[in-house]
C-alpha positions in Angstrom: 0.0 0.0 0.0 2.8 2.4 0.9 4.4 1.5 -2.5 1.3 2.9 -4.2 1.6 6.1 -2.2 5.3 6.5 -3.0 4.6 5.9 -6.7 1.8 8.5 -6.7 3.9 11.1 -5.0 7.0 10.5 -7.1 5.0 10.5 -10.3 2.8 13.5 -9.4 5.0 16.1 -11.1 5.3 14.2 -14.3 1.7 13.4 -15.0 1.3 16.5 -17.2 5.0 16.9 -17.9 6.0 13.4 -19.1 9.6 12.3 -19.2 11.0 9.3 -21.1 14.0 8.7 -19.0 14.8 6.9 -15.7 17.2 9.7 -14.7 15.2 12.2 -12.5 15.0 13.2 -8.8 12.8 10.6 -7.2 11.3 13.3 -5.0 11.3 16.9 -5.9 10.1 19.9 -3.8 7.1 20.1 -6.0 5.9 16.5 -5.4 2.5 16.0 -3.8 -0.1 13.3 -3.1 -3.0 13.0 -5.6 -6.3 11.2 -5.8 -4.4 7.9 -6.1 -3.2 8.2 -2.5 -6.5 9.6 -1.2 -8.5 6.8 -2.7 -6.0 4.1 -1.7 -6.4 5.2 1.9 -10.2 5.3 1.4 -10.1 1.7 0.4 -7.9 0.9 3.5 -10.6 2.7 5.6 -13.4 0.7 4.0 -11.6 -2.6 4.7 -11.1 -1.6 8.3 -14.8 -1.0 8.5 -15.9 -4.4 7.1 -15.0 -4.4 3.5 -18.6 -4.3 2.2 -19.8 -2.4 -0.8 -21.4 0.1 1.5 -18.2 0.6 3.6 -16.2 1.3 0.4 -18.8 3.8 -0.8 -18.9 5.6 2.5 -15.2 5.8 2.7 -14.6 7.0 -0.8 -17.3 9.7 -0.6 -15.9 10.8 2.8 -12.3 11.0 1.7 -13.2 12.5 -1.7 -15.1 15.3 0.0 -12.3 16.0 2.4 -9.9 16.3 -0.5 -12.0 17.7 -3.3 -9.1 19.0 -5.3 -6.9 15.9 -5.4 -7.3 15.5 -9.2 -10.2 13.1 -9.7 -11.6 12.2 -13.1 -14.8 14.1 -13.9 -17.3 11.3 -13.5 -15.7 10.1 -10.2 -15.5 13.7 -9.0 -19.2 14.1 -9.6 -20.0 10.8 -8.0 -18.2 11.8 -4.8 -20.3 14.9 -4.4 -23.7 13.4 -5.0 -25.8 11.0 -2.9 -25.9 8.6 -5.8 -24.3 5.3 -5.0 -24.7 3.7 -8.4 -21.7 2.6 -10.4 -21.1 4.3 -13.8 -19.5 1.6 -15.9 -16.0 3.0 -15.9 -13.0 1.2 -17.3 -10.7 3.8 -15.9 -7.4 3.0 -14.1 -8.7 4.4 -10.8 -10.0 0.9 -9.8 -6.4 -0.4 -10.1 -4.5 2.5 -8.5 -6.6 2.3 -5.3 -6.8 -1.5 -4.8 -3.5 -2.3 -3.1 -4.7 -2.5 0.5 -6.9 -5.4 -0.5 -3.9 -7.5 -1.3 -2.6 -7.1 2.3 -5.9 -7.6 4.1 -6.5 -11.3 3.1 -4.5 -14.5 3.1 -5.8 -16.2 0.0 -5.7 -15.2 -3.6 -9.4 -16.0 -4.1 -10.3 -13.6 -1.3 -8.0 -10.9 -2.6 -9.5 -11.1 -6.1 -13.1 -11.2 -4.7 -12.6 -8.0 -2.6 -10.7 -6.3 -5.4 -13.8 -6.7 -7.5 -16.1 -5.5 -4.7 -14.1 -2.3 -4.2 -13.7 -1.7 -8.0 -17.3 -2.3 -8.9 -18.8 0.4 -6.6 -17.8 2.8 -9.4 -15.8 0.9 -12.1 -18.2 -1.9 -12.9 -17.2 -2.2 -16.5 -15.4 -5.6 -17.1 -12.2 -3.8 -17.9 -12.4 -1.8 -14.7 -12.9 -4.9 -12.6 -10.2 -6.8 -14.5 -7.6 -4.1 -13.9 -8.3 -4.1 -10.1 -8.3 -7.9 -9.8 -5.1 -8.3 -11.8 -3.3 -5.6 -9.8 -4.4 -7.1 -6.5 -3.4 -10.6 -7.7 0.0 -9.5 -8.7 0.6 -7.8 -5.3 -0.6 -10.9 -3.4 1.5 -13.2 -5.5 4.6 -11.1 -5.0 4.0 -10.8 -1.2 3.6 -14.6 -0.9 6.9 -15.4 -2.7 5.9 -16.0 -6.4 8.6 -15.5 -8.9 8.3 -12.9 -11.7 7.7 -15.6 -14.2 4.9 -17.1 -12.0 3.3 -13.7 -11.7 3.6 -13.1 -15.5 2.1 -16.5 -16.3 -0.8 -16.1 -13.9 -1.7 -12.6 -15.0 -1.5 -13.5 -18.7 -3.5 -16.7 -18.3 -6.1 -15.4 -15.9 -6.6 -11.9 -17.2 -5.4 -11.9 -20.8 -2.9 -9.1 -20.6 0.1 -9.1 -22.9 3.1 -8.9 -20.7 5.6 -10.0 -23.4 6.5 -6.5 -24.4 9.6 -4.7 -23.1 9.7 -1.2 -21.7 12.0 -0.2 -24.5 9.3 -1.3 -27.0 6.5 0.4 -25.1 8.2 3.7 -24.2 8.6 5.5 -27.6 4.9 5.5 -28.6 3.3 5.4 -25.1 0.9 8.3 -24.4 -1.4 9.4 -21.7 -4.0 6.7 -21.2 -6.5 6.6 -18.3 -7.9 3.2 -19.1 -7.2 0.0 -17.1 -6.4 -1.8 -20.3 -3.9 0.9 -21.3 -2.3 1.2 -17.9 -2.3 -2.0 -15.9 -0.2 -4.2 -18.3 2.4 -1.5 -18.7 2.6 -1.0 -14.9 3.1 -4.7 -14.3 5.8 -4.9 -17.0 7.5 -2.0 -15.3 7.7 -4.1 -12.1 8.7 -7.3 -14.0 11.7 -5.5 -15.6 12.8 -4.0 -12.3 15.8 -4.9 -10.0 14.7 -3.0 -6.9 11.8 -1.0 -5.5 13.2 2.3 -6.7 14.1 0.9 -10.1 10.5 -0.2 -10.5 9.2 3.3 -9.8 11.7 4.8 -12.2 10.6 2.3 -14.9 7.0 3.3 -14.5 7.5 7.0 -14.6 9.9 6.7 -17.6 7.1 5.4 -19.8 5.3 8.8 -19.7 1.5 8.6 -19.8 -0.5 8.8 -16.6 2.7 8.7 -14.6 1.4 9.0 -11.0 -1.1 6.2 -11.6 1.4 4.0 -13.5 3.9 4.4 -10.7 1.3 3.8 -8.0 0.3 0.5 -9.5 3.9 -0.5 -10.2 4.9 0.6 -6.7 2.2 -1.4 -5.0 3.6 -4.6 -6.6 7.2 -3.7 -6.1 6.6 -3.1 -2.3 5.4 -6.6 -2.0 8.4 -8.0 -3.8 11.2 -5.9 -2.4 10.0 -3.9 0.5 10.6 -0.2 0.6 13.9 1.5 1.6 13.4 3.4 4.8 14.5 6.8 3.5 12.0 6.5 0.6 9.2 5.4 2.9 9.9 8.1 5.4 10.0 10.8 2.7 6.6 9.7 1.3 5.0 9.5 4.8 6.3 13.1 5.5 4.2 14.4 2.6 0.9 13.0 3.9 -1.2 15.2 6.3 -2.1 13.9 9.8 -5.5 12.5 8.7 -4.1 10.4 5.9 -1.1 9.3 7.9 -3.3 8.2 10.7 -5.4 6.0 8.3 -2.2 4.6 6.9 -0.7 3.7 10.3 -4.0 2.2 11.5 -4.1 -0.1 8.5 -0.5 -1.2 8.7 -1.0 -2.0 12.4 -4.3 -3.8 11.8 -2.9 -6.0 9.1 0.7 -6.3 10.3 2.1 -4.8 7.2 5.8 -3.9 7.6 
């Protein structure tokens, strides 16, 4: 979960100013948390309050209204501010960028995939929105339970049909901003698969360009499970959160014994 927050913050300054290199300051003075962090912690809150559809809706609306300028998509931003609790058939990558807490809250892959779908479908009930969340959560769970990169690649390709055979060098030149799950999740997983460390994974994701904070949030969420997070990077990201978000984060980590 913290890996998603790190990726979001590190990628925040490049979302609208894309770069195509791995050589950049991981954290700049202009870095900030965005909707990716806010909604990740809303999902954490929903899990701590039972993990039901209603709990996720309540948490997302609460956190969204507390942070109305975090950078939500237009439909999600409207959903937050109304009393409507109906999903709106989105296939956007928001379902995948917020799902990481689910992968730490359960001890079986089937439960992780089930709750990934529940928290996605409250808004992103399009098959692609659900698939992106399930695939991301599955990759995190497999990494945290010791699966190899090849095992993760094989499972995600077989179960979810994503093409993970491409390389970053093949993707990078023509990759552009894409808010869809189908145009974000495979690339984010590949960024992890080609990495050699947590930081390298984040740099891989941001170097693709595109929706850089969300790409890096998804990649970072998987990389955390595989590598852990260096203390200096973790501490820096946590220092950028305000007290409310930090409290939610700490309560979740303690509840689910996440290091």
